[in-house]
C-alpha positions as CSV (number, residue, x, y, z in Angstrom):
1,X,-0.1,0.1,-0.1
2,X,1.4,3.3,-1.0
3,X,1.0,6.1,1.5
4,X,0.7,9.8,0.5
5,X,3.0,12.1,2.9
6,X,3.4,15.7,3.3
7,X,6.9,16.7,2.7
8,X,7.3,17.8,6.5
9,X,6.4,14.2,7.8
10,X,8.1,12.6,5.0
11,X,11.5,14.4,6.3
12,X,10.4,13.4,9.8
13,X,10.1,9.7,8.6
14,X,13.5,9.7,6.9
15,X,15.0,11.6,10.3
16,X,13.7,8.5,12.7
17,X,14.8,6.0,10.5
18,X,18.1,7.7,10.4
19,X,18.3,8.3,14.1
20,X,17.6,4.5,14.8
21,X,20.3,3.6,12.4
22,X,22.8,6.0,14.1
23,X,21.8,4.8,17.5
24,X,22.9,1.2,16.5
25,X,26.2,2.0,15.0
26,X,27.0,4.2,18.0
27,X,26.4,1.3,20.1
28,X,28.6,-0.9,17.7
29,X,31.1,1.5,18.0
30,X,30.9,2.0,21.8
31,X,31.3,-2.1,22.2
32,X,34.3,-2.2,19.7
33,X,35.9,0.5,22.1
34,X,35.0,-1.7,24.9
35,X,33.1,1.1,26.7
36,X,29.8,-0.8,26.7
37,X,28.2,-4.5,26.0
38,X,26.6,-4.7,22.3
39,X,23.2,-5.5,22.8
40,X,21.0,-4.4,19.9
41,X,17.2,-4.5,19.6
42,X,15.8,-6.2,16.4
43,X,15.6,-4.0,13.9
44,X,13.1,-3.6,11.5
45,X,13.4,-1.7,7.6
46,X,11.6,1.6,7.9
47,X,8.3,1.6,5.6
48,X,9.0,4.9,4.1
49,X,7.2,5.6,0.9
50,X,8.7,8.7,-0.6
51,X,12.5,9.4,-1.8
52,X,14.9,10.6,1.1
53,X,14.8,14.7,1.3
54,X,18.6,15.8,-0.4
55,X,19.0,17.1,2.9
56,X,19.8,14.3,4.6
57,X,21.3,12.4,1.7
58,X,25.0,13.7,2.9
59,X,24.0,12.2,6.8
60,X,22.7,9.0,5.4
61,X,26.2,8.8,3.2
62,X,27.9,9.1,6.3
63,X,26.2,6.9,8.3
64,X,26.8,4.3,5.7
65,X,30.5,4.6,6.0
66,X,30.3,4.5,9.6
67,X,28.6,1.1,9.4
68,X,31.2,-0.2,6.9
69,X,33.7,0.8,9.4
70,X,32.3,-1.1,12.2
71,X,31.3,-3.9,9.9
72,X,35.1,-4.3,9.1
73,X,35.8,-3.6,12.9
74,X,33.9,-6.6,14.0
75,X,34.8,-8.8,11.5
76,X,38.3,-7.9,12.7
77,X,37.5,-8.5,16.4
78,X,35.5,-11.7,15.6
79,X,38.7,-12.9,13.7
80,X,40.9,-12.3,16.8
81,X,38.5,-14.0,18.9
82,X,38.4,-17.4,17.0
83,X,42.4,-17.2,16.7
84,X,42.5,-16.3,20.3
85,X,39.9,-19.2,21.2
86,X,41.8,-22.0,18.8
87,X,44.9,-21.2,20.7
88,X,43.3,-21.5,23.8
89,X,42.0,-24.7,22.6
90,X,45.5,-26.0,21.9
91,X,46.9,-24.9,25.0
92,X,44.0,-26.8,27.1
93,X,44.9,-30.1,24.9
94,X,48.7,-29.3,25.7
95,X,48.5,-29.0,29.0
96,X,45.6,-31.2,30.0
97,X,46.0,-33.7,32.8
98,X,44.3,-37.4,32.0
99,X,41.2,-37.6,33.4
100,X,41.2,-41.2,33.4
101,X,42.9,-42.7,37.1
102,X,45.8,-43.6,37.2
103,X,47.2,-46.3,39.8
104,X,50.7,-47.3,41.0
105,X,51.2,-50.8,41.9
106,X,53.9,-50.1,45.0
107,X,53.9,-53.9,46.1
108,X,55.2,-55.6,43.2
């Protein structure tokens, strides 16, 4: 269903959508910096019938660049965690004590 909005309402809808995206990026940036836990809420695509107002395009492009930077940082962090986990597993295997009981016959 196509809705028709006046210019002011459409602008507000787009601003709100960008605000939500920016908040998620800010949360991810803070989590990467170690300042908070990355607890994001589910995101649904905003239902916007109409073109983005021209004065919001630069903001949207800046936001996209920040999202891409966060994505690269998260990928790098996940790769680092994966390597650390693999190393920890190797150390555990190399230093693990046997879980089987071991008996020594001292009477023989």
